C-alpha positions, -999 to 999 in steps of 0.1 A, spaced: -469 133 -484 -476 161 -508 -494 155 -542 -469 153 -570 -438 148 -548 -413 124 -560 -410 95 -534 -374 86 -522 -365 56 -503 -332 49 -483 -320 12 -476 -296 4 -449 -278 -28 -451 -255 -39 -421 -238 -69 -438 -219 -75 -404 -246 -67 -379 -240 -96 -356 -203 -94 -356 -203 -56 -352 -223 -57 -321 -205 -83 -304 -171 -63 -312 -185 -30 -302 -189 -44 -267 -158 -66 -265 -131 -53 -291 -108 -82 -303 -79 -81 -327 -77 -105 -356 -102 -127 -374 -134 -134 -357 -166 -153 -366 -200 -162 -349 -213 -195 -354 -245 -211 -355 -258 -248 -355 -271 -260 -385 -275 -296 -397 -256 -313 -367 -227 -288 -375 -214 -254 -364 -213 -230 -393 -203 -193 -399 -231 -172 -393 -213 -138 -393 -177 -127 -397 -155 -94 -394 -134 -80 -423 -102 -96 -412 -118 -130 -414 -130 -124 -449 -97 -115 -459 -84 -150 -450 -108 -165 -474 -136 -175 -449 -171 -167 -459 -210 -173 -444 -222 -209 -443 -186 -225 -441 -181 -250 -414 -165 -241 -383 -140 -269 -387 -131 -258 -422 -127 -224 -411 -104 -233 -382 -82 -251 -408 -79 -221 -430 -75 -198 -402 -58 -213 -371 -60 -179 -352 -96 -177 -357 -117 -165 -326 -154 -174 -324 -184 -174 -303 -219 -188 -310 -241 -163 -324 -273 -148 -303 -300 -142 -330 -324 -128 -303 -300 -101 -293 -292 -91 -330 -330 -85 -333 -330 -65 -303 -300 -45 -318 -315 -38 -349 -348 -24 -331 -324 1 -316 -311 12 -350 -345 13 -363 -355 39 -333 -322 58 -341 -330 60 -378 -361 77 -369 -343 109 -364 -343 111 -403 -378 103 -409 -410 90 -392 -415 60 -417 -389 32 -407 -394 -4 -412 -371 -35 -412 -359 -50 -443 -350 -87 -434 -329 -96 -403 -300 -71 -410 -313 -40 -428 -338 -9 -426 -360 9 -450 -365 48 -447 -392 65 -466 -373 100 -465 -400 117 -488 -399 153 -479 -375 151 -451 -342 155 -471 -342 192 -470 -341 192 -431 -305 180 -433 -294 201 -464 -304 177 -491 -303 141 -498 -263 140 -502 -258 158 -468 -285 134 -452 -264 101 -465 -231 116 -453 -245 124 -419 -258 87 -415 -226 73 -429 -206 95 -404 -228 84 -373 -226 48 -382 -191 48 -387 -184 65 -356 -205 36 -339 -183 10 -353 -210 -4 -376 -203 -15 -412 -232 -3 -433 -242 2 -470 -266 27 -479 -287 30 -512 -312 56 -523 -338 56 -550 -373 64 -560 -384 26 -548 -378 3 -522 -366 -23 -544 -342 3 -560 -328 14 -528 -322 -23 -518 -306 -31 -550 -281 -1 -547 -273 -8 -511 -264 -46 -517 -250 -44 -550 -240 -7 -558 -241 14 -524 -251 44 -546 -279 71 -552 -305 72 -581 -313 105 -593 -352 111 -593 -367 95 -626 -334 77 -637 -338 42 -621 -334 22 -650 -301 41 -663 -285 35 -628 -297 -2 -624 -294 -16 -660 -258 -27 -651 -265 -42 -618 -269 -83 -617 -306 -100 -617 -299 -110 -580 -302 -71 -571 -342 -77 -577 -345 -96 -545 -347 -130 -565 -340 -163 -547 -306 -180 -556 -323 -207 -579 -340 -182 -601 -309 -159 -606 -290 -186 -615 -315 -201 -639 -316 -164 -656 -278 -163 -657 -278 -197 -677 -301 -180 -701 -278 -152 -705 -299 -127 -688 -269 -116 -663 -282 -80 -657 -314 -61 -650 -309 -43 -682 -307 -76 -700 -340 -88 -683 -358 -54 -690 -350 -59 -728 -365 -96 -730 -402 -102 -739 -422 -105 -707 -446 -133 -718 -418 -163 -721 -403 -150 -687 -440 -154 -671 -444 -188 -685 -410 -201 -673 -406 -183 -639 -441 -170 -628 -454 -137 -620 -430 -129 -590 -399 -124 -615 -418 -95 -633 -434 -81 -600 -398 -75 -585 -388 -58 -617 -415 -37 -617 -415 -28 -580 -380 -20 -584 -386 4 -615 -416 21 -600 -441 3 -621 -458 -14 -593 -462 2 -557 -446 -14 -526 -454 2 -490 -431 8 -462 -448 -6 -430 -432 12 -401 -431 -10 -369 -459 2 -346 -450 18 -313 -460 -3 -281 -489 8 -266 -486 31 -235 -508 24 -205 -512 59 -188 -541 78 -174 -539 113 -160 -563 135 -138 -561 175 -135 -578 186 -103 -597 219 -103 -588 225 -66 -556 211 -49 -561 181 -26 -539 170 3 -557 143 24 -546 104 16 -583 94 13 -589 121 -14 -557 108 -32 -568 72 -30 -604 83 -43 -586 98 -72 -565 68 -77 -592 46 -76 -609 64 -107 -576 60 -126 -572 26 -117 -606 18 -133 -596 34 -166 -561 19 -166 -576 -16 -160 -601 -12 -188 -574 -6 -212 -554 -35 -199 -585 -57 -202 -591 -48 -238 -556 -58 -246 -556 -90 -225 -525 -78 -205 -517 -71 -168 -497 -45 -150 -463 -56 -133 -452 -22 -124 -475 7 -116 -461 45 -113 -484 70 -94 -471 105 -99 -483 133 -78 -477 167 -91 -480 195 -63 -490 230 -69 -453 243 -68 -448 217 -97 -426 193 -74 -437 158 -83 -436 127 -61 -438 90 -73 -451 59 -57 -439 31 -74 -458 -5 -67 -441 -38 -80 -467 -65 -81 -458 -101 -75 -481 -111 -106 -495 -91 -133 -528 -78 -125 -557 -58 -140 -582 -60 -112 -587 -23 -97 -601 -37 -67 -570 -58 -55 -546 -29 -67 -558 -2 -48 -553 -14 -14 -517 -21 -21 -510 19 -27 -520 28 7 -489 27 23 -469 46 -4 -497 73 -5 -495 77 32 -460 85 30 -464 113 5 -458 149 13 -486 168 -2 -471 205 5 -497 230 -2 -517 205 -23 -516 179 -53 -533 193 -84 -525 168 -109 -522 126 -106 -508 106 -133 -509 68 -133 -489 47 -156 -481 10 -159 -445 11 -165 -441 -27 -171 -470 -47 -187 -470 -84 -194 -495 -107 -214 -525 -119 -191 -549 -139 -211 -582 -146 -200 -584 -181 -186 -605 -205 -167 -599 -205 -127 -615 -226 -101 -635 -212 -73 -616 -231 -47 -581 -223 -54 -582 -189 -72 -589 -169 -37 -559 -184 -21 -535 -180 -48 -546 -144 -50 -541 -137 -14 -508 -151 -15 -498 -128 -44 -511 -98 -26 -492 -109 5 -459 -112 -13 -466 -76 -31 -472 -60 4 -439 -74 19 -420 -69 -13 -430 -30 -11 -412 -29 23 -381 -55 17 -380 -57 -22 -397 -84 -43 -362 -102 -50 -356 -108 -12 -387 -130 -10 -378 -161 -21 -393 -199 -24 -376 -233 -29 -383 -253 -62 -373 -288 -67 -345 -295 -93 -337 -326 -114 -307 -338 -96 -298 -368 -73 -270 -347 -56 -282 -331 -24 -270 -297 -29 -284 -294 -64 -319 -311 -57 -334 -277 -51 -334 -241 -66 -340 -208 -46 -355 -182 -68 -376 -152 -61 -413 -160 -56 -425 -130 -75 -410 -143 -106 -415 -181 -102 -444 -202 -99 -448 -229 -74 -444 -264 -89 -459 -297 -78 -451 -317 -47 -416 -328 -40 -407 -363 -49 -381 -382 -31 -377 -420 -31 -356 -419 1 -361 -393 30 -343 -362 31 -330 -342 61 -351 -310 68 -317 -291 72 -286 -296 48 -254 -279 54 -218 -282 42 -202 -319 51 -185 -315 88 -160 -345 93 -164 -367 123 -142 -397 137 -150 -431 125 -133 -460 104 -151 -489 84 -180 -487 60 -206 -488 87 -215 -457 110 -193 -456 139 -210 -467 172 -197 -436 189 -185 -401 173 -182 -366 182 -200 -337 165 -202 -300 173 -189 -307 208 -214 -332 214 -205 -371 222 -231 -393 205 -236 -427 202 -256 -445 175 -289 -464 184 -300 -472 149 -287 -469 114 -306 -471 81 -287 -476 46 -266 -471 27 -279 -453 -1 -251 -448 -27 -249 -416 -48 -223 -411 -76 -213 -378 -87 -226 -360 -117 -197 -365 -142 -209 -336 -167 -207 -311 -137 -175 -298 -119 -179 -298 -83 -151 -297 -59 -172 -313 -30 -176 -344 -50 -142 -347 -61 -138 -376 -36 -161 -397 -58 -190 -419 -42 -208 -415 -14 -225 -438 10 -256 -419 30 -269 -432 63 -299 -423 83 -286 -424 119 -308 -421 151 -285 -414 182 -294 -422 218 -293 -384 224 -322 -377 201 -303 -365 172 -313 -379 140 -286 -372 114 -276 -378 78 -241 -391 74 -221 -402 45 -191 -423 38 -166 -418 13 -150 -453 0 -123 -438 -20 -109 -414 7 -122 -433 37 -139 -409 61 -172 -400 77 -192 -367 75 -225 -352 89 -242 -333 61 -279 -329 75 -303 -334 104 -337 -347 102 -366 -330 120 
């Protein structure tokens, strides 16, 4: 910022940020609202313009809203996605100036001092903002002033532009709530007859300070430029990348691995300083003919140990075509996760590390998502008692706990002949004639009523552990509601 240059601030307010985000992805006709759970009741969180025209408003209970507007379409709000969308808008707004920060959960603030002339002036800049936001189907209100407080007030209560040095003249007619006051303070001021900022400015300051504290006059002074208020842009996330330019081209795999080792030492030092670990590493090799080849390494666990990471690059580096030589190598941690320092056991740490390295090595050939593990699930239904998840993105849990023995193999129920509530003495299964030698049971399992599963529509099941004379150890069940016998598993 140059000395003597008048500071200019833009405030963008998105009053329907959440609903606009949802409707951009899935347009709907008619009234629409997002709901949020508050105090044991669903309340309106955000709504579109048509819903407001029907008399609905934020904070209204969902039941009352449906009574006023039977055609209302609604869905639960996703505040995390709204926050990510606002961050996308923040990055987009950096096209106008480098200083862009958040203004609450539904607004942005931009310090455009010295940048408006790049767009033909302030009026042309604001027109460009409105045009692009309107094209993106986003409802936005924009204010421009000398201070952050003035820009916020104009965006929320005036949507206008205050000429440099004339803040009080523009803001004097705005309500006192435009000073970013809480509802209680704004209501108390209105009861005293102080309804506008002009009324507040013309009142003695000492009585206001005694009654409302210093925050009221601080907000007034910030809006009128008597007290500075900074705009703090969101810092960009750190980038973990290192590069090496070679004086002479190289082409041997051993030379590339030696250079990669030096880069890994530097990169892992940066990761350790921030207690982070790399999950995806990209090694880019630039040849002398300006062509580049990339070796991507996806790790089963976040790592910052150069000695463990380096051997995992060997297979990818061996397949590189060096051409007439490689003159530049760049290593980047494309995906980084938190990896705080923690106490580990000298007995188990090595075993876990070797398993993670093995998963990484196999994953480079068939993909990490194709290496899966079984995890226990909290359900007494046999089909729902386990989960299958990628081993690289899950942790091995404790031992399996089963009150009754479970078969090693489970499959879809296969019907067999038999009548009565006890296992049949003779039955045929998979083209084999079997006879029961010993039967243990029954173990009655009831369906989980809160889940819909067509395989359990028959109701209760009585499970039996059956040992046959032919050596098969099977898991049979009987359905009392619809009499029938089925085989669902086989013990080892």
